[in-house]
C-alpha positions as CSV (number, residue, x, y, z in Angstrom):
1,M,-35.4,-40.0,-13.8
2,T,-34.2,-37.0,-15.6
3,E,-31.3,-37.3,-18.1
4,I,-29.5,-34.1,-19.2
5,R,-26.9,-34.7,-21.9
6,D,-27.4,-31.3,-23.5
7,Q,-24.0,-29.7,-23.7
8,S,-25.6,-26.3,-24.3
9,I,-26.4,-26.2,-20.6
10,P,-23.3,-24.7,-18.8
11,R,-21.2,-27.3,-17.0
12,E,-21.7,-25.6,-13.6
13,E,-25.5,-25.7,-14.0
14,R,-25.3,-29.4,-14.8
15,V,-23.3,-30.0,-11.7
16,L,-25.8,-28.2,-9.5
17,L,-28.7,-30.1,-11.2
18,A,-27.0,-33.4,-10.6
19,V,-26.3,-32.7,-7.0
20,K,-29.9,-31.4,-6.4
21,A,-31.4,-34.5,-8.2
22,Y,-29.3,-36.8,-6.0
23,Q,-30.2,-35.0,-2.8
24,Q,-33.9,-35.1,-3.8
25,G,-33.7,-38.9,-4.3
26,Q,-34.2,-38.9,-8.1
27,F,-31.1,-41.1,-8.3
28,D,-30.0,-43.9,-5.9
29,S,-26.3,-43.2,-6.5
30,T,-24.0,-40.2,-7.3
31,H,-22.6,-42.2,-10.2
32,K,-26.0,-42.4,-11.9
33,A,-26.7,-38.7,-11.3
34,A,-23.3,-37.8,-12.7
35,T,-23.9,-40.0,-15.8
36,A,-27.3,-38.5,-16.4
37,Y,-26.0,-35.0,-16.4
38,D,-22.8,-35.9,-18.3
39,I,-20.3,-34.8,-15.7
40,P,-17.6,-36.7,-13.8
41,H,-18.7,-38.7,-10.8
42,S,-15.9,-37.2,-8.7
43,T,-17.4,-33.8,-9.3
44,V,-20.8,-34.7,-7.9
45,S,-19.4,-36.6,-4.9
46,G,-16.9,-33.8,-4.2
47,R,-19.7,-31.2,-4.2
48,L,-21.7,-33.3,-1.8
49,R,-18.6,-33.3,0.5
50,G,-18.4,-29.5,0.3
51,A,-15.9,-28.9,-2.4
52,R,-16.4,-25.6,-4.3
53,P,-16.2,-24.9,-8.0
54,R,-12.7,-24.3,-9.2
55,R,-13.3,-20.7,-10.1
56,D,-14.4,-20.0,-6.5
57,A,-11.6,-21.9,-5.0
58,Q,-9.0,-20.0,-7.0
59,M,-10.2,-16.7,-5.5
60,N,-8.9,-17.8,-2.1
61,N,-5.4,-18.3,-3.6
62,R,-5.2,-14.7,-4.8
63,K,-3.3,-12.1,-2.8
64,L,-5.8,-9.3,-3.5
65,T,-9.5,-9.4,-3.1
66,A,-11.7,-9.0,-6.2
67,T,-12.4,-5.4,-5.1
68,E,-8.8,-4.7,-4.7
69,E,-8.0,-6.1,-8.1
70,T,-10.7,-4.0,-9.7
71,A,-9.3,-0.9,-7.9
72,L,-5.8,-1.8,-9.2
73,V,-7.1,-2.2,-12.8
74,Q,-8.7,1.2,-12.5
75,W,-5.5,2.7,-11.2
76,V,-3.6,1.2,-14.2
77,L,-6.1,2.6,-16.7
78,S,-6.0,6.0,-14.9
79,M,-2.2,6.2,-15.1
80,D,-2.4,5.3,-18.8
81,E,-5.0,8.0,-19.5
82,R,-2.7,10.6,-17.9
83,G,0.1,9.6,-20.2
84,M,2.1,7.8,-17.5
85,P,2.2,4.2,-18.7
86,P,2.2,1.8,-15.8
87,T,5.3,-0.2,-15.1
88,V,5.7,-3.6,-13.4
89,V,7.6,-1.9,-10.5
90,Y,4.9,0.7,-9.8
91,T,2.1,-1.9,-10.2
92,R,3.8,-4.2,-7.7
93,R,4.3,-1.2,-5.3
94,M,0.6,-0.3,-5.6
95,A,-0.5,-4.0,-4.9
96,N,1.8,-4.1,-1.9
97,L,0.4,-0.8,-0.6
98,L,-3.1,-2.4,-0.8
99,L,-1.9,-5.5,1.0
100,S,-0.1,-3.5,3.7
101,E,-3.5,-1.9,4.6
102,R,-4.6,-5.4,5.6
103,G,-1.2,-6.5,7.1
104,Q,-0.7,-9.1,4.4
105,E,2.5,-10.4,2.7
106,T,3.8,-8.7,-0.4
107,V,3.2,-10.0,-3.9
108,G,5.7,-12.3,-5.5
109,E,8.1,-11.7,-8.4
110,N,5.7,-12.9,-11.1
111,W,2.5,-11.6,-9.6
112,V,2.2,-8.6,-11.9
113,R,2.6,-10.7,-15.0
114,K,-0.2,-13.0,-13.8
115,F,-2.4,-10.1,-12.7
116,V,-2.1,-8.5,-16.1
117,G,-2.9,-11.9,-17.7
118,R,-6.1,-12.1,-15.8
119,H,-7.3,-8.6,-17.0
120,D,-7.5,-8.2,-20.8
121,E,-8.4,-4.6,-20.5
122,I,-4.9,-3.7,-19.3
123,K,-2.7,-6.1,-21.3
124,A,-2.0,-3.6,-24.0
125,K,-0.9,-1.0,-21.4
126,Y,2.3,-2.7,-20.6
127,S,5.1,-2.6,-23.1
128,S,6.7,-5.8,-21.9
129,I,5.9,-8.3,-19.3
């Protein structure tokens, strides 16, 4: 039996190793696999039931796709380079324009603040959020 308690191995890798070890029969219970890899038992059993990592699951809760968010970040940076600092109103309009291409709902009142918070490279471009 393998036992990995080395915290230098990223958590997600330890989760995957625990799941794989259990599936290959190295452990007779998910609890033992989780203990050996120093992760919660619920994480191992959840993954075996098809649960996804939190970071992957959160992407489905976002209005814009990762590609659309990247394009919007580039638009913000481009506006700033031209001497036209982006505003919350214009950023919201641009996001809604991207969403309208897919026939999606508009972004909410606090969406721009959360969007800027996710992207360090544009935080300084907004005077107040």
